[in-house]
N, C-alpha and C positions, 0 to 999 in steps of 0.2 A: 340153883345158880352156882357155877364154879367160882371159886375165889382164887385169883392169881396173885402171886407174890413175886412178880417179875418186873417191877419198876426198875428201869436202868438209868433214868435221869429225871431230875426235877429242875425246871427252868422257869422262873417267874411264876405265872399262874398255870403252867402246863406240867403234866407228867407224861412220860413216855413208857409204855408198857409193851413187853416183848411176848412172843409165842402165845398168842391168844387164839380162840376159835374165831371164825368170821364174825365181824361186828358191823353194824350199820352206822352211817353218818348221822350225827345228832342224837345218837342213842344215850339214854340216861345211865349214869355210872354211880355206884356207891363206893367210897374209899373208906376202909376201916382203919382207924389209927390205933397205935399201941395201947392207949388208955381206954379203948372200947368205944370212943365217940366215932360218929360217921359224918363224912362230908359228901356232898353231891358234886357230880361233874357231868360233862357232856362230851361225846366223841366229836373231835374236831377234824381228825384226819385218820384214815385207816389204810394200811397196805398189807402186803403178805407177811412182813416180819414185825411190824411195829404199829401200835395204836397211840395217837396223840389225844390226850384228854385235858380239857380245860376245867379247872376246879373252881366252883362258884364261891366258896367261902375262903378262897386263898389257900396257898400251899404251906402256910405256917404250921409247924408241928408234924409235917409229913416226913417220912424217911423211906429208904428203899425197901424196908421190911413190911410196909403197909399192904393190906389186902385189897384187891380191886375186884368188884363184881359188876358184870355187864347185865343189864336188866332185859335187854331185847326190845325195849319200847322207848319212844321219845318222851320228852318232858310234857306232862299233862297238868292242866289246871282243874281242880275240883270246882264245879260250878253249881249254883242254885240261886233262887231268887233272894236268898238270905245274904248274898254278896252286898246288896244295897245297905248302906249305912256302915260299912266296915272299912277299917284302915289296915292295910296289909303291907308287908315289907316288899322290897323289890324282887324277892323270890317267891312271894305269895303266902308267907307265914303271917299270922295275926300280930299286929302291933298295938291293938287297942285293948288288950287284956281280955278279949272275948274268946269263945271256944273256936276250935277249927271248924271250917265249913263242912257241914254234912252234905256230901255231893248228891245232886240229882243225876249228874253225869261227870265224866272226866274228859276234857277236850285237849287235843294236841295244840300247843301254844303257837305252832307255825301256821295254823289256820288252813283252810281249804281254799284253793285258788277259785276266784269268782269268774265264772264263764262270762266273757264280754257280751255275749248274746243275751244273757239273763239279766244284764244291768238295765235298770230303768233310768232314762236321762233325768238328772236332778232338776226339779222345777218348783219346789215348795220353799217359800220364804221362811227363814228363821230370824225372829226378832231378838237381837242381843241387848237392846236398850241403849246402845252406843251410837250416836248420830253418824259419826264418820264411817262406821261400818254399815249400818242399816241404810243410810241415805246415799252413800257414795260407793261403797264396795260390798254390796249385799251378800250375805252368807245364805247359801241354799242347802236344803236338806240333802245329805249324801255327798257334799263337797269336801275337799281337803284344801284348807286355806291357811297357810302358815303365817305366823307373825315374825317378821325380821326385825330384830332389836339389837342393842349393843349393851355392853356390860354397864351396870349402874342405872339402866333405864327401867321404868316401872312396868316391864312386860308381864311380870307375875301378877301384879295388881290388876292389869287389864284382863288377864286370863281368868282370875278369880271373879271379876265382875261379870264376865261373859258366862262363866259356869253358874253363877247365882241367878242371872237374869234371863238366860236364853229360853225361848219357848217357840213352839210352832203355833201360829195363830189359827184359831178355828178348828183345831185338831183335837179329837177325843183321846188319842193314844197317849200313854204316859211318857214323860220325858225324864231321862236319866243322864247323869254326868259320870264319866270315868276319867279320873285324874291320875296321871303318872308323873311323878317327880324323879328325874334321873340325875344323880350326882349333885343334888341340892344340899345346902348346909342345914344343920340341925335347926338353926334360927328360922330359916325359910320354911322348913317342914312344920315347925311349931306354929308359925303365923298362918300357914295354909289350914292347919287343923282347927285353930282358933276361929278363923273366918268361916269355915264350913259349919262349925258348931254354933257360932254366934247368930248366923243367919238362918239356921235350920236347913241349909242346903245339903247337909250330910245325910239326911234321910233318903234322898234320891241319888246319892253318890257312892261310887266305889273308889277308894284312894289307894294307890300303890306308891310307896316311898322308898327310893334307893338313895341313901345319904352319901355325902362326899367321902366319908370314911369307910363306906362299905366297899367290898371288892369291885374293881372296875368291870370284871368279867360278868358280874351279876347284872350290870347295866344293860348288857346285850339282850337279856331275857325280859327285863321290866316292861318295855313297850309291847312286847309280844303277849305277855300275860294280860296287860290292860286291854289290848285289842281282842283277845280271846273272850274276856269277860263282856266286852261291848257287843261282840257278835252274838254271844249267847242271849243277852238281854234283848237285843234287837230282833233276832230271827226266831227265838223260841218264846219270847214274852211280848212280842209286838211293840217294843218301846222305841222311841226316837232317842238315840244315844249320841251325846256330844263327847268326843274324846279329846282331852287336853294333854299334850305331851310336852313337858318342859324338863330339861333343855336338850334339844336334839344335838347341840354342839357337844355336850358331855357324852352323849351316846357315840358320836363319831370319833371322839377322842379315845373312848374305850376300844372302838374298832381298830384305831391306829395302834393302840398299845398291844392289842392281841396280834396284829400283823407283825409288829416288831418282835414280839416274843417268839413267833413262829419263823422269824427270819425270812419273811416274804419280801419280794422285790417291791419297794414302795412306788406309788403313783404320784399324783400331784400333791406337792407340799407334804410328802410323807404318808398321806392317807392311802389305804389299800386300793388297788385298781378296781376292785369289785364293790366299792362303796356305793356307786350309783345303783347297782342291782340290789344291794342290801337295803338302802333307803327306800327303793321302790317297793320292796316286799312289805315294808311297813305302811307307806303312804297309800298303796293301792288297796289296802284293806278297809277302804271307805266306800260307801255307795248305797244304792237302793236296788233291791232285787225284785224283778217282776213277780207279782202275786203275793209278795210279803208286805205286811203293814209296817214293819220296823225299818230302821235305817241307822247307818253309822256315819257320822259327820266328824271330820278331824280338824283340830286346831293345833298343829305342831308349833312350838315356839323355838326359835334358834337365835342365840346371841352371836352376832357376826363378829369374829375376832378383828379388832381394830376398826370396827364399823365398816368393814370392806364387803360390799355386796357381791364382789366378784370372787370372794373366797370360795373354795370348793364346796363347802357345806351349803350355803345359801344358793350358790350357782346351780348345783345339781338338784337341790330341792325345788328350785324355780322351774326346772324342766319337767319334773314329775307332777307337781301340784297344780292347782287351778287358780293361780294368782298369788298375791302376797299382801299383807298389811305391814307397812313400814313404820316403825316407831322412830321419831325424830329427836336427836339430841338438841337441836336448835330450839324446838318447841318446848322441850323439857327445861332448858335454861331459862325460857321466858316464864316458867311457872305454870304452863298450861298442862292440864290433865284431862283426858288421856292424850299424850303427845303424838298422835297419829298423823303423819303427813300424807294427805290424800293424793298428792301429785305423783309420787312413784308407786303408790298402792294400786292394786288392781284385783278385781274379782271377775274371772273369765266367764263365770256362769250367772253373773248378775242379771243379764237381760232375760234369762229364762225364768227367773224367780220374782220378777216385779211386774207392775202394770195393773190394769183393771182386773178385779177378781182375786188378785194376790196381795198387792199393796194398795196403790192408787194410780189412776190413769196418768197423772202428771209427774209421777216419780222420775222416769227417765229424763224428761225434759228439764226438770228442776235440777237434777244431778248434773247433767251436761252443762247447763248454764252456770251453775255455781263453780264447777270445775274450771270452765273457760275464764270466768271472772277472777277467780283466785289465782290461776296460773299467770294471767296477765298482770294482776296487781302485785304478785310476788316478784315477777321480773322487773317491774318498775322500781322496786326497792333498791336494786343495784344501780339503776340510773340516777335515783335521788341522791345516793351517796356521792355521785360524781358531779351532777349539775345543780343539785339543790331542788327543793320542792317548788320554789317559785317559777322555775323554768318549765314546769309541766302544764299541759293544757287542762281545761276544766274536766274533760272526759277522763284523762289519766289520773287527775286528783281523786275523782270519784272511785276509780278502780283501786287506787292505793288505799283509800279509806275502806273499801269493800273487803280487801285482803285482811286488814286489821280486825274489822268487825266479824269476819268469817271465823278467824281464829278465836276471838274472844267470846262469841255467842254460839257458834255452831260446833266448833271443835271442843271448846272447854265445857266440861260438865262435872258434876260431883261423882265421887267414887261409889255412892249408893243411889245415884240418880238413874232411874230406869225410864227412858223416854220411849213412848210409843212411836210407831212409824208416822202417825198423824202429827204428833208434836214435832218430830224431826222435820217433816215437810213444811209445817207452818213456820218454823224458825227459818227454813230456807226461803220461803216466800217473803217473810218480813225483811230479810237481808236483800233479796232481789228488788224489793220495792224502793230501796235506796238508790238504785241505778235508774237512769232514764229508760222509759219503756222502749225507746228506739234501739237500745243496746241489747234488749232481750231477744236476740236473733235466733236462739235455739228453742224457743217456746212459741207455739202457734197462737194466733189471736184468740181462738176459742178458749184455750186454757187460761190465757191472761185474763179474759173477761170473766171466767168462772172463779179463778182462785186468787188473782192479784188483790191485795188488801185495798188498793185504791178503788177498784171496781166493786168489791163486795160491800164497801162502806156506803155506796150510793143507794 
């Protein structure tokens, strides 16, 4: 490999190299400093006269005399089954004091595009143990279902609970979790690691951590490393893999930072115009492939700046993904955990993963009836603030009480409480039993006779 000493400019995380041989986009680059240390980079732009390289470890210590070598290959992740139980940095180096991974293979972190024809429609229920997700916004194997949250809300605790508890019911295949933290604080990283070790979940997990004080440019490769590890475990070792990506907002901020360093024309709110394409390249790496036992399911987490669901990051994510789980500041203020608001939440694949043979025949009807009751009861709270509770009819008072009980018994649960789908549905029926049977318009009489507590008691 030739070494070039033709750096003519260093700007933020970028270096500009002149008079090189033809190089490829995304090519891996080594930059040798004067003291003999080496930094890694990636080709960001290439033309006849100049190559733009983004440096992963930051450009501190670099000068115009540094040597640059182009490797002719893209960034690859060394993979083997020994990835399980390991904690790695945002660029794939060990953080747990263990040895480097002895690779069975080295895979391109940009992944291979999944042929739409080869995709299997997602249809297998994943039990997370959280009632608001399992009962009302069911996660299906191969789905991408983001959590929309706000700063200061317990989205990371919810993600950890899902990572600990998630399982495919009645399936013999092994289940693994790939957890990628992007731009998280050292305190958050320590709490993640403690939780994984305390619960024993680390044995079936691979963790990538890019901390807030790590270079922003490294944040761009962290989710790609995590998804490459997930695809390897899913498609080479037949595992069901749940990928938790937190926080996609920090990833998008790094994208905006890189765009500013390259002096690109900004799009909405200063984010690059290609952010939709970039996010879709990450989110679309979820799915089930025909003829393969394994699967990749994604739970990206994004903290909405200013709790604004119309902000470009949640807005674009909503177009690409298959629904959203919305974390509510109002429920959090009431001391309810997990503070998931089922009204704006949605799982577009829920209907294909529930019902007889998957969860239970009454699942859809119970979910629809609870949603309708809670929505109406929640609306009545605004009316009570104006006219007072005494002005309500008996029916409306029942719905108002139902909304309070729904939050207190169905939404609220412990951080280590792992509810089965049967438990979730039984809680649902006990709540619906508080409403007059005539109001259960979304459940047919056959199911009421079979599951309603009043009928089963006879």
